[in-house]
N, C-alpha and C positions, 0 to 999 in steps of 0.2 A: 564290281571286281576290278582290281587294278592289275596290269601287266608288269608292274614293278613292285618291288618290296619297299616298304616304308623305311627300312633300315639303311637303304641305299643313299638316302638324302640326309646329310648332316645339317644342323643348324649353323648359321653363319656366326662365326665368333671373330671379333676383332683381335688380330694379332699385333703384337708390338713389334715395330721395326727397330726401335732404339730410343735412346734418350740423349738430349743435347742440352747443354747449359751455356748461357751467354756470359762473357767476361768483358771488362772494359779496357784492360791494359795488357800489353805483351808480357809483363812480369807475371800477372795472374794466370795467363795461359801456360806459361812456362812451368810455373809451380804446380798447376793442375795437371799438366802432362806427366811431370815427374811422380806425382802421387798416384796417378792412375796406373803408370807402369809398375810402381811398387806394389799396388793392390792386385797386380796380375791379371788386369783385364786385357784381353787380346782384340786386335782388329779396330782399336779405337783411333780416331782421327781428330786432328785440330785444324779448323777452318779459320784462316786469318785474312785480313784485308791486304797485307803486305808481308813480305818474308820476315820472320822472326829468327834472329841469330840465336843458334843453340837449340831450336826446337826439335830438330831431328835427333840430337843426342838425348834430349829430355824424353822423347818418345821411345828411345831405344831402337831407332831405325838404323839399318846397315847403310854403308855408303853406297851411293848409286853407281851403277856400271856404265852409265851413259857417257861420261868422259872417255873411257877406254874404247867404247864402240865408236864414238866420233873420231878418236885418234886413229884407230886402225882403218876406219873407212876413209879418212882423209889421206892416209898412206896409199890406199887402193886408188883414190882419185888422182893423186899426184903420179903414181906409176902409170895409170891409164892415160892421163893427159900427156905425159912425155912420151910414152910408147906409141900413142896413136899418131902423134906428130912425127916422131922419128920413123916409124914404119911407112907413113905416107910419103915423106920427103926423100928418104934413102932407098926404100925397097920398092914401093908401088910406082911413084912418079919421080924418079931421079933426074930432075931438070936443074941444070946450073944456070941460075939467073943472077945477074949482076956480079958475077965472079965469086959468089959465096960458096962456102963448102957445103957438101950434102948435109952434114950434121952441124948446122949453125944453131946450137943449143941455146944461146941468149935469146933468140927469137922465140923459143918455146916457153919461156918463163911466164908471160901473161896467161896463156891458155892453161898451163899447168897449174898456176895459182888458182885460177877460176875453177878448174875441175876439182882441185883439192877442197876448196870452200864449199862447192856445190855437194860433193859426196859426204863431207863431214856434216854439213848443215841438214841435209835431208835425213841422214842416218840418225841424227840427234832427234829429229821430229818423230821419225817412225819408232825409234826405240823408246822415246818418252811415252808415246801413246800406247805401245805394246807393253812395256814394263809396268806402267801405272794402271793398266787395265781400265783405261778411261772410256768405257763403252756406255756411259750414262748420259748420253746427249740430251735426252728428253726428261731427265729427272726434275721433279718439282723442287724448287728452292725451299730449304728448311725454315728460313727466317729472312726477311728483307734486309735486316741490319748486319748480317753476318759478314758480308763482304764490302760493306761501306765503312763501318767505323768500329765494329764489335768483333770479338773473338769467340769461337765456339769450340766446345769440346763434345765430340759425338762418341757415344758407346753404343755399338749395335747390339741387337738382341742375340746375334750369333757369337757374341763374346763369351769366353770362359767365365764361369761363376756369375752369369747374368741372372739377376732377380730384380724385377722392376722396381719394387720399393727400395731395395738395398741401393741400387744405382741412383735413384732419384735422391734419397738422403745423402749418398756419398757426394754427388755433385753439389748439392746444397752446402755440404760441410766444406767444400773447396772455396765457397764464396761466390758462386754463380748468382747473377742478378736475376736471371729468368731461366727456369728449368721446365723443359717441355718434353712430354712423351709423344713419340710419333707413331701413329697406328696405321 
């Protein structure tokens, strides 16, 4: 007699995570991305060893908001750097040294510049990580050649209209040299 029901345990089924195909040239991956977007697959990605001009447009990705975030945080850093020095020299410790005025703003320029660069740079890194949802630090690489000299088109199983055989045939029809189903 068992204290559990046999129906509680399911047999292990291998689930498909997605399908990827390898391409040799940037032109091939651009064409593949355009056709994948036309086919209405969602959530697909292109993995390249170097930036490919026009790939974002081919994939239908919107323009990134990171430059705006960096610009506004640079303004915050500039304001903070200048205001901190001004308040320190004029309000907190108004010491007249070497006959200089309390608000000797040319002396504030180097620190103001550095705080501007620091705030803009750090906000760019944080926003890149947050907006790209890059929390896959321990993900196993799909293929060793993807980031060295080949290009990959990845269509995840969560994509709309995903049927494994159709996706494999579609990627092969695009001219992929190697098509792999990731389980």
